[in-house]
N, C-alpha and C positions, 0 to 999 in steps of 0.2 A: 178284629176290624182294621186295626192299623196295618197288619200284614196284608190284608185284602186290598186296602187302599194303595199300598206300596206296589203290589203286583199289578194293579190296574194302571197306575202311573207308568210303570215300566212298559206295559203293553202299549199304552198310548204313545210313549216315546219311540218305541220300535216302529209303530205305524207311521209316525211323523218322519222318522229317519228313512223308512222305505219310500215314502212319498217324495221326500227330498231327493233321494238317489234317483228315483224314476224321473223327476223333473230335469235332472241333468242331461237326459237324453231326449228331451222334448223342447223343440224350438217353437215358441208361440209368436205368431205374426198377427198383429192387429190390422184390420182393414177398415178404413173409414171411407165409405162411399154412400151414394144416395140410392136407397132401396125403396123410397116412397116419393110421392109427388111426381112432377113432370119428368124426372130423370130415373124413375123406378126401373124402366126397361134396361137402361144403360147399366144400372146397378146390378141387375141379375146377370147381365152379360159379362160384367167385370168379375163377378163371382165365378162364373163358368170358366172364363179365361184363366183365372188363378188356379182353379182346381185341375184344369187340363195341364197347366204348366207343372204343377206338383206331380201329377201322374207321369209326365214325361221325364222329370228329374229322377223319380223313383229312388229316393234316398234309402240306403241299406241300414246304416248303423244309428241313424238319428230319426226321430219322428218329428215331422213338421205339421203344426196345427194352426189353422186360420181361425181367428176370432173376429167376426163381422160386427160392425157398428154402423147403424143408419144415421146420417146427419141431415137427411132431407134437404140437401143443398142450402143449409142455413149455418152461417158461421158460428153463432153461439152454441149450436148443437154439436158442431165439430169440436169445440173446446171441451164440452162435457164428455164427448166420446173418447177423446185422446186421454183425458185425465183418468177416466175409468180404466182404459186399457193399460195405462202405466201403473196406476196405484192399486187397482183391484185385481186385474188379470195378470199383472206382472209380465207383460209382453217383452220379447227380446228385440222386436223390430216392428215398424209400422209402414204400411202402404196407404197413401192417401190418394183420392181421386178428385181432380179439379183444383184450380187455384183457390177457390173459395175455402176448401178444407185445408189445402196445403199451406197457405199463408198463416193460418191459425196454428196448425200442428208443428210447423218447422221450428219456431223458437222454443216451444214447450219440449219437444223431443230432444232437441240439442242440449238444452239445459239439464235434462234428465239423463243424458248420455245414451239415448236410445237411437239406433239406426232408423232413418226415415227415407223412404223412396216415394217421391211425389210424381203422380201422373199429371204433368202440367208443363207448360213452356215458360212459366214465370220464374226467371232466374233468382228472384228474391227468396224463393223457397229453398234453393240450393245453398244459401248462406249458412255457414256453420260446419263444424267438423264432421257431423254424422248425417248431413242432409244431401240427397241427390235428387235429380229430376230426369224424367225421360219423356220427351216430346220434341217434335220438329220445331226448331227455333224460328222466331219471327223474321230474322235476317234471311234465312233460307227461303221462307215463303215469299218474302219481298223480292228477292233476287229472281225467283222463278216467275213471279208476276211481271216484273220489269222486262224480262226476256220475252214473255208472251205478248206484252203490249208493243215492244220494239218490233216483233215479228209482223205486226199489223201495220208497221210504218206510220204509226200515229204521231202527230205533232202536238196533240192536246188531249187531255183526259180530265173528266170530272170524277171526283172521288167521294162517294157516299159512304160515310163511316159511322157506324153505330157507337154510342157511348158505352164501350166495354173495354176495360184496361188493356187486355191482350190484343184486341183488334184495333184499338186506337194506336197502340205501339207498332203493330205491323203496318198500318197505314202511314204512320210517320216515316217508316223506312221506305215504303213504296214512293211516297211523295218526294222525299229527299233524293232518292236514286233517279227518279224520272226527271227532276229538275237538273240534276247533274248531267243528264243526257240531252238537255235542251228541250225537253217536253214541257209544254205549258200545262199547268194544273190549277184546278180550283177545288177546294175542300168543302164538303157539306156534311156537317156533323148533326146527328139526330138521336133521339131517345129510342130505346128498344120498343116502347109501346106507342110511338107516334102513329097517327091514323090518317093523316092528310098530307099528301105530297104534291098536290095539284099545282100550287103556285111555284114551288121550287123547281119542279120538273119543267114547267113552261119556261121559266127563266133560263135554265141550263140548256134547253132545246134551242132557244134563240141564239145562244152563244156557239152552237154548232160544234160541240166537242167531238173529236174523232172516236173516242172510246169512253164507255160508261162503266165505271168500276164500283163495286159495293162490297161491304162486309156486313150487310144487314142480317138480322136474326129474327125469328118469330117473336111476337106476332106482327111486327111491322114489315117483315121481309116481303111477303106476298102482296101486301098493300102497295109497297113501293114498286115492285115488279109489274103489277097490273097497271099501275098508273103510267109507267114508262111504255108498256106495250099499247095501251089504249090511246096514248097520245102520239103513237106512230113515230117514235124517236128514230127507229131504223138505223141504229148504230151498234157496233159490236158490244155485247154485254160480257163483262168479265167479273170474276169474284174470287175471294178467298173463302173457301168453305161454304158460303151462303147457299148456293144452289142445291147443295146436299140436303138442306132442310126444307126446300120449297115443295109445296103441294101442287104447283102448276108447271112441273117439268115438261109436261106435254106441250106447253106453249113456249118453251125456251129452246127450241131446236137451234143448234149452232152456237149456243152460249157456252163459253169455256170458263173453267175455274181451277184454281190451285187448291189442292186438298192434301191433308196428311194421310199417309198410308193406313188402310184399315187393318191389314194383316195378311199373311199368306192365305191362299185359297183353302188349303187343308185345314188350317185353324178355323177359318170362318165357317166351313162346313161342319166342323165338330161342334162349334158353339151353337149353330142352328139346330143341330141334332139334339143338343142338350137342353136348349131353352125354347126352341121353336121360333126364335127371333132372327130377323135379318138386319137389325140395327147394330152395326159393327163399330160405331164411333168409339174409339179408344181401346178396342179389344186387343189389337196387336201390341200396343204399348204396355198394356196391363199384363199380357202374357209374358212379354220380354222381362218386365220387372220381376214377376213372380218366378220365372225360370232362373234368371241370374241370381236372385237372392237365395232361392232354394238350393241351387247348385253350389254356391259359395259356402253356405252353411253346411251342406253335406260333405264337401271336400275338406273344409277346415276341421270339421268334427272328426273325420277319418284320420287327418294328420295329427291333430292335437290330443285326441282321446277325450275331448270335453267340448262343451259349447264354446264357440269363440266369442270374444267380447265385441262390442260395437266397433271399437277401434280396429280390431283385427279384420272384421268384415269390411269396413270402409277402406282399409289399406288394400285388401285383396281386390275389391271392385275397382279401385283406382288403377289397377294394373291392366284393365281391359282396354286393348288398343284396336282390336278388330273382332267383333262378334257378329255372326250372321244371325240376326234376329228375325222375328216375324214381320217387322216393318222394314227389313233390309239390313244392310251392313251398318253397324253402329259402333261408336267408340265414345269413351268418356274423357272430357277435357279436365284441366287442372282445377276447375271450379265445381266439379261434380255434376256437370251437365252432359247428358248423353246426346250426342249429335247424330242426326238422321236426315234423310232427304224428304223431298215432296214430289208429288206427281201432278200431271195435268189431265183433266177430264173434260170431255165435250158431251153435251146432251144431243143424242141422235135418236130420232123417233121416240122422244119422251124418256129415254133411258141414258144414264151416264156411262160413257165409254172411255176407258183409259187411253190417252194419246201417247204413243211411244216416242 
């Protein structure tokens, strides 16, 4: 019996060793995104973009495996997800989607020594040795917006800004830059679920502002836009992102907005073929992050003959100075923030058209 037990133990030890050796050639990347609730469609497209990126990297000597966790756009669930990925799944790296998840995951991943790539423009997420982010920054969006308003020769602008950290930050930049150019501004802050804009629109209309700017989001977005249209404001409407989410684009002809790139046409067509969706928000950024991370792991594994450490991955990514990504030419600064551009769109016949 004792001999049988010894043989069994030896067999189990060999299995464990084999599994451990196999694990040395498997890179596990945890992905925390929203696969349920109002952003479920985005989550499925994030997944499609990552799988397409991995397909394009086509690593030869190392296997890259994604482990997906749904956080339902809820910060506490993001904390649960990242702890599972680190402590149970033993991931080598993490990709997070949105500032809601990224701000939770960033300090946890950094403390654990796990590389983390956040799909967000919140610079706080990039704090720490192993944290990076990829999204067009607020300053870039603001500069583009100020140029757009300046092209209209506006001397005054009313700024409707929803209470959302990133959009408030972007509007801060817009306001500051407009004032520096001598443009008179007035700020109107409001909650994302506000339902009545009659009084404030009447008040701003009487002040006869040259341009009306907004960063509204659903559900208040179309309520605000309908109020402006029904009160015959008849002034140029501009926005950052907002019109992208509107259900009344057919009533917004001529309205212009600054938006982050969705991704190159080839990628977008491939995502639609895979998911059936044409909701491309964040698809290009996600693809880039997946491609860069997969490519770095693949190349370092070939060079080292083993899985690279988070520090080695971070150092390699910091060397990127000019990468032609799905959202255009990008590069990483000393803070771990990938820099990219923004584009201008105009709604023509109810459809957004990119303005060159």
